[in-house]
C-alpha positions in Angstrom: 0.2 -0.1 0.2 1.2 3.4 -0.7 1.7 5.2 2.3 3.1 8.8 1.0 2.3 10.9 -2.3 5.2 13.3 -2.6 3.3 15.9 -5.3 4.4 18.5 -7.3 3.7 22.0 -8.1 3.3 24.2 -11.3 6.0 22.2 -12.9 4.4 22.9 -16.6 5.0 26.5 -17.4 1.7 26.4 -19.5 -0.2 25.3 -16.3 0.8 27.4 -13.9 -0.2 30.5 -16.7 -3.3 28.9 -17.2 -4.1 29.3 -13.4 -2.8 32.8 -13.5 0.2 31.4 -11.3 4.4 32.3 -12.0 6.3 30.4 -14.3 9.1 29.0 -11.9 12.6 29.1 -13.2 14.5 26.0 -13.4 17.1 26.9 -10.9 14.2 27.2 -8.1 13.0 24.5 -5.9 10.4 22.6 -6.5 7.0 23.1 -5.0 6.1 20.0 -3.3 2.4 19.4 -1.4 1.7 16.1 0.1 -1.1 13.9 -0.4 -2.6 10.8 1.6 -1.8 7.3 0.2 -5.5 6.8 1.4 -6.7 8.6 -1.0 -5.9 6.5 -4.2 -8.8 5.3 -6.4 -7.2 1.8 -8.3 -7.3 1.4 -12.0 -11.0 0.7 -13.6 -12.6 2.0 -10.3 -15.1 4.8 -9.3 -14.2 8.6 -8.1 -16.9 9.7 -5.6 -17.0 13.4 -6.1 -16.9 15.4 -2.5 -19.9 17.1 -1.2 -18.2 20.7 -0.1 -17.4 21.4 -3.6 -18.7 21.1 -7.2 -15.8 22.3 -9.0 -13.2 19.2 -9.0 -10.5 19.8 -11.9 -8.8 16.8 -13.5 -4.3 16.9 -13.6 -3.1 14.3 -15.4 0.5 13.6 -14.5 3.1 11.1 -14.8 3.3 9.1 -11.3 6.7 7.3 -10.3 6.8 4.8 -7.5 10.1 4.9 -5.5 11.6 1.5 -4.8 13.8 -0.4 -2.2 16.9 2.3 -2.9 15.0 5.0 -3.4 15.3 4.7 -7.1 12.0 4.6 -9.4 11.2 1.1 -9.6 7.5 1.7 -11.1 5.5 3.8 -13.5 2.3 4.7 -14.0 -0.1 7.5 -15.0 -2.2 9.3 -12.5 -4.6 12.2 -12.2 -4.3 14.6 -9.4 -7.7 15.6 -8.7 -8.5 18.8 -7.0 -11.1 21.0 -5.7 -10.5 24.5 -7.8 -12.8 26.9 -6.0 -12.0 25.2 -2.4 -8.2 26.0 -3.7 -8.3 29.6 -4.4 -9.9 30.3 -1.4 -7.1 28.6 0.9 -4.7 30.3 -1.0 -6.1 33.8 -0.9 -6.1 33.1 2.8 -2.2 31.9 2.8 -3.6 28.3 4.4 -2.3 25.2 3.0 -4.0 23.2 0.3 -5.0 19.9 1.7 -8.3 20.1 1.9 -8.6 20.8 -1.6 -5.6 18.3 -2.8 -6.1 15.2 -0.2 -9.9 15.0 0.1 -11.5 10.9 -0.3 -10.7 9.6 -3.8 -8.6 12.5 -5.1 -5.6 10.4 -6.6 -6.8 8.2 -9.4 -4.0 5.7 -10.1 -3.3 3.7 -13.0 -1.6 -0.3 -12.8 2.1 0.0 -12.1 4.4 -1.1 -14.6 8.0 -2.0 -13.5 10.1 0.9 -14.9 12.0 -0.1 -17.9 15.6 1.2 -17.1 16.0 2.1 -21.0 12.7 4.5 -20.6 13.6 8.1 -21.1 11.8 9.8 -18.5 12.1 13.1 -20.3 10.4 11.9 -23.6 7.3 10.5 -22.4 3.7 11.6 -24.0 0.8 11.1 -22.2 -2.7 12.3 -22.0 -6.5 12.5 -20.8 -9.4 12.3 -22.6 -13.2 12.5 -20.7 -16.1 10.8 -22.3 -14.0 10.3 -25.6 -12.9 13.6 -25.8 -8.9 15.1 -25.9 -8.9 17.0 -22.5 -5.0 16.9 -21.8 -1.6 16.1 -23.6 1.3 16.5 -22.5 5.1 15.2 -23.1 7.8 15.7 -20.1 10.3 17.3 -21.7 8.3 20.0 -20.8 9.2 19.7 -17.2 10.5 22.6 -15.4 12.0 20.3 -13.1 13.5 16.5 -14.6 12.2 13.5 -12.5 15.8 13.0 -11.4 15.9 16.3 -9.9 12.7 15.8 -8.5 13.9 12.3 -6.9 16.9 13.8 -5.5 15.1 16.6 -4.0 12.4 15.1 -2.6 14.8 12.4 -0.7 17.0 14.9 0.7 14.1 17.0 2.3 11.5 14.1 3.1 11.3 10.8 5.1 10.7 9.3 2.3 9.9 5.2 2.1 9.7 2.5 -0.4 6.8 2.4 -1.9 5.9 5.9 -2.0 5.0 7.7 -5.0 5.8 10.7 -6.7 3.4 12.8 -9.1 5.4 14.9 -11.2 3.0 17.8 -12.4 0.0 18.2 -14.9 0.3 20.2 -18.0 -2.3 22.6 -19.5 -6.0 22.0 -20.2 -7.1 21.1 -16.8 -10.9 21.4 -16.6 -13.8 20.1 -14.4 -15.4 16.7 -13.9 -18.9 15.8 -13.3 -20.7 12.8 -11.8 -21.4 10.1 -14.8 -17.6 11.4 -16.7 -15.9 8.2 -18.0 -12.2 9.4 -18.0 -9.1 7.1 -19.8 -5.4 8.1 -19.4 -2.0 6.7 -20.9 1.5 7.0 -21.1 2.1 6.3 -24.7 3.6 2.6 -25.1 3.5 2.3 -21.4 0.4 1.9 -20.0 -3.1 2.7 -20.0 -5.7 3.5 -17.4 -9.4 4.2 -16.8 -11.9 6.0 -14.4 -15.6 6.6 -14.0 -16.8 9.6 -12.0 -20.1 9.3 -9.7 
């Protein structure tokens, strides 16, 4: 079972801009926030929308699992679901984002695939469709902070343990989801996943 989810914010410039945020510099520290491992919805599962908001957005991401040596051992595609209205209120008040990011069923996770050492983590194409319509597409070459930089940064500063998950950030195209939606995500040539919303 995944205990900790180390998530990265504003790691794609276009996404930072679409939310009206400043684009981080490449030499800046990554923005890290924590999500509960118990927030995960497995591949093929149903995502239950929370009652405190009707403004849940999808954020499609490449996800990596830390192995026994804290190198990456597995890869998958994930959705970091966000209560956008709640996040705006919390940010405006200078409060942590926990309620907006770590509510029940807030992390949709695809099947974990052993990471082939030949895979170029900076050359992955991934995306999300909702009800058959393309919502997000991205390539990890557009990340501000590379997967390896994120790995080193997180394990140097936080109590990362084997089996923890790293979410590497989302590209532009985030949007609201609603009950009845059917979502499908993939990392090209590696993994596919799907979830329903209720």
